[in-house]
C-alpha positions in Angstrom: 0.4 0.5 0.6 1.4 3.7 -0.8 -0.3 6.5 1.4 -0.5 9.8 -0.9 0.0 13.0 1.2 -1.3 15.6 -0.6 -1.0 19.5 -0.2 -0.9 22.9 -1.4 2.3 23.6 -0.3 2.6 25.7 3.3 -1.0 24.1 4.0 0.7 22.0 7.1 1.3 19.2 4.0 4.9 18.1 5.7 3.7 18.0 9.3 0.6 15.9 7.6 3.1 13.8 6.1 6.3 13.4 8.8 2.7 11.7 10.8 1.4 9.6 8.7 5.2 8.1 8.5 5.7 8.6 12.4 2.8 6.3 12.8 4.4 3.7 10.2 7.0 3.7 11.8 5.6 3.1 14.8 3.6 0.1 14.1 6.8 -1.7 12.0 6.7 -0.3 8.9 9.9 1.1 8.4 9.9 3.9 5.6 13.0 3.0 3.5 13.9 5.6 0.6 12.1 4.1 -2.2 14.6 3.6 -5.5 16.0 7.2 -7.1 14.4 6.1 -10.3 10.9 6.6 -8.8 12.2 10.0 -6.6 14.9 10.9 -7.8 16.8 13.3 -6.6 15.2 13.7 -2.7 15.9 11.9 0.6 12.3 11.6 1.5 9.4 9.8 -0.8 8.4 12.4 -2.7 6.9 12.4 -6.0 5.7 15.7 -8.0 5.5 14.2 -11.5 2.4 11.6 -11.8 1.0 9.3 -14.5 -0.6 6.3 -14.8 3.3 4.4 -15.2 4.4 6.1 -11.8 1.2 5.0 -9.8 1.5 1.8 -10.9 5.6 1.0 -10.2 5.1 3.2 -7.3 2.4 0.3 -5.4 4.8 -2.4 -7.3 7.6 -0.8 -5.4 5.7 -0.2 -2.2 5.6 -5.1 -2.2 3.0 -5.6 0.0 4.4 -2.6 2.8 2.9 0.4 3.8 4.7 3.7 2.3 4.2 7.3 2.5 4.9 9.5 -0.1 4.6 13.8 -0.6 3.7 15.5 -3.5 2.1 18.4 -3.8 2.0 17.5 -7.7 -1.0 17.9 -10.0 -2.6 14.8 -11.2 -2.1 15.9 -14.9 -1.8 12.8 -17.7 -3.5 10.5 -14.6 -6.6 8.2 -15.1 -8.7 9.5 -12.2 -10.6 6.3 -12.5 -7.5 3.9 -12.0 -6.6 5.9 -9.0 -10.3 5.1 -7.8 -9.5 1.6 -8.7 -6.5 1.4 -6.9 -8.2 3.2 -3.5 -11.3 0.6 -3.8 -8.4 -1.8 -3.8 -6.7 -1.2 -1.7 -3.4 -0.2 -2.9 -3.7 3.2 -2.7 -4.9 5.6 0.2 -5.2 9.4 0.1 -4.9 11.9 2.7 -5.2 15.5 1.2 -4.7 18.5 3.7 -5.6 22.2 3.0 -5.8 25.4 5.0 -7.5 28.5 5.1 -6.3 30.4 1.9 -5.4 33.7 3.7 -3.1 31.9 6.0 -1.1 30.2 3.2 -0.7 33.3 1.2 1.2 34.7 4.9 3.0 31.5 4.8 3.9 32.1 1.2 5.2 35.7 1.8 6.7 34.6 5.2 8.6 31.7 3.1 10.0 34.9 0.4 11.5 36.9 3.1 13.4 34.6 4.1 14.4 32.2 0.8 16.2 35.7 -0.1 17.6 35.9 2.9 19.5 32.5 2.2 19.9 30.3 -0.4 16.6 28.7 -0.6 15.1 28.8 -4.2 12.2 28.3 -3.5 9.5 31.2 -3.3 12.5 33.2 -3.5 9.6 34.7 -6.9 7.1 35.7 -3.7 7.7 39.1 -3.6 4.0 40.5 -3.0 -0.1 39.4 -1.9 -0.7 39.2 -5.7 2.7 37.1 -6.4 1.3 34.5 -3.6 -2.6 34.8 -5.1 -1.0 33.7 -8.3 0.3 31.1 -7.2 -2.0 29.6 -5.2 -4.7 30.2 -7.5 -3.0 27.1 -10.0 -2.3 24.8 -6.5 -6.0 25.0 -5.8 -7.1 24.3 -9.6 -5.0 20.9 -8.8 -6.3 20.7 -5.3 -9.6 20.2 -7.1 -8.6 17.5 -8.5 -7.0 15.7 -5.5 -10.0 16.0 -3.6 -12.6 14.7 -5.8 -11.0 11.3 -4.5 -11.8 9.2 -1.4 -9.1 10.7 -0.1 -9.2 11.3 3.7 -9.7 15.2 3.9 -7.1 17.1 6.6 -8.0 20.2 7.5 -4.5 22.6 9.4 -6.1 24.7 12.1 -7.6 21.1 12.6 -4.9 18.8 12.9 -1.8 21.5 13.9 -2.9 22.4 17.3 -5.2 19.6 18.7 -2.4 16.8 20.6 -5.0 13.8 19.7 -6.7 14.6 16.6 -4.2 14.5 14.0 -2.5 11.7 14.4 -5.4 9.6 15.6 -7.0 10.0 11.4 -3.9 9.0 10.2 -3.0 6.1 11.8 -6.7 5.2 11.8 -7.1 5.3 8.2 -4.5 3.8 7.4 -4.4 0.8 9.3 -2.4 1.2 12.6 -2.8 1.4 16.4 -0.2 4.0 17.7 -0.3 6.6 20.1 -0.8 10.2 19.6 0.9 11.6 22.3 4.3 9.4 20.7 3.9 10.6 17.6 4.1 14.0 17.8 6.9 13.4 20.5 8.6 12.4 17.1 7.0 14.9 15.4 9.2 17.7 17.6 12.0 16.1 16.9 11.7 16.0 12.5 11.4 19.3 9.8 8.1 19.7 9.5 9.1 23.1 7.6 7.1 24.5 10.8 6.3 28.5 10.4 5.4 30.6 13.2 2.2 27.8 13.9 0.8 30.4 15.0 -3.7 30.1 13.7 -5.3 32.9 12.3 -2.1 35.4 11.8 -5.0 36.9 10.0 -6.9 38.8 11.6 -3.2 40.9 12.5 -1.1 40.5 9.3 -3.1 41.5 7.1 -4.8 44.5 6.2 -8.3 45.1 5.4 -7.9 45.5 1.6 -5.8 42.8 1.1 -8.2 40.6 2.9 -11.1 41.8 0.7 -8.1 41.2 -2.3 -8.2 37.2 -1.1 -11.8 37.1 -0.8 -12.5 38.1 -4.2 -10.3 36.2 -5.5 -10.8 32.5 -3.9 -14.4 33.2 -2.2 -15.2 29.7 -3.3 -12.2 27.6 -1.9 -12.9 30.3 1.3 -16.1 29.3 2.3 -15.5 25.9 1.9 -12.4 25.5 4.1 -14.6 27.7 6.9 -17.5 25.2 6.4 -15.0 22.2 6.6 -17.2 20.8 3.7 -15.8 19.8 0.9 -18.0 17.4 -0.4 -18.4 19.9 -3.9 -15.4 18.5 -5.1 -16.8 15.3 -5.1 
């Protein structure tokens, strides 16, 4: 079984992925790095370019194991019926992480500042709110494809600050029994791309006109996230 942990960048998806990895490791499923031709150039199991062939090769590579795979990539060129078939057969699990777009945009801008001050290339060209809105708009389109699949859906504000909800939901979904406290102990030792880890920063960090621009850019997505209802995508 492969567990595909998907999220828009800056949605908390790295935290969810690492929770899945920790749950599997604690249950006796080592998360060894897959072959380089499957996860080229990465030191964790990450896939960004998806195709039917890539999906099937990953399933074969798991060879009866349970392997967590992180992705931000789009499902271009993938037969969604094939993905649904593999989910139904138990070969694939999908976790979809999502977050208030206002919070993601703030995190993108923060990352841009850090990138320009160092050597990181990600988000270096994200200078303004408009830059971040354009970047997020593309990824929300990708998100609609992932969110249409049968999946465990994890809203950032629900799993990032609750001591039991996230680890328990993830462990239950992948069929392992682990102590949520042990998962959090591991999270405290791992790189999860944690920014400030403060909920609802948009209330203090964005001006009214900026909030209005975001609401005009993503009215439906914002409504769905606030209502915690992704049923529309299915």
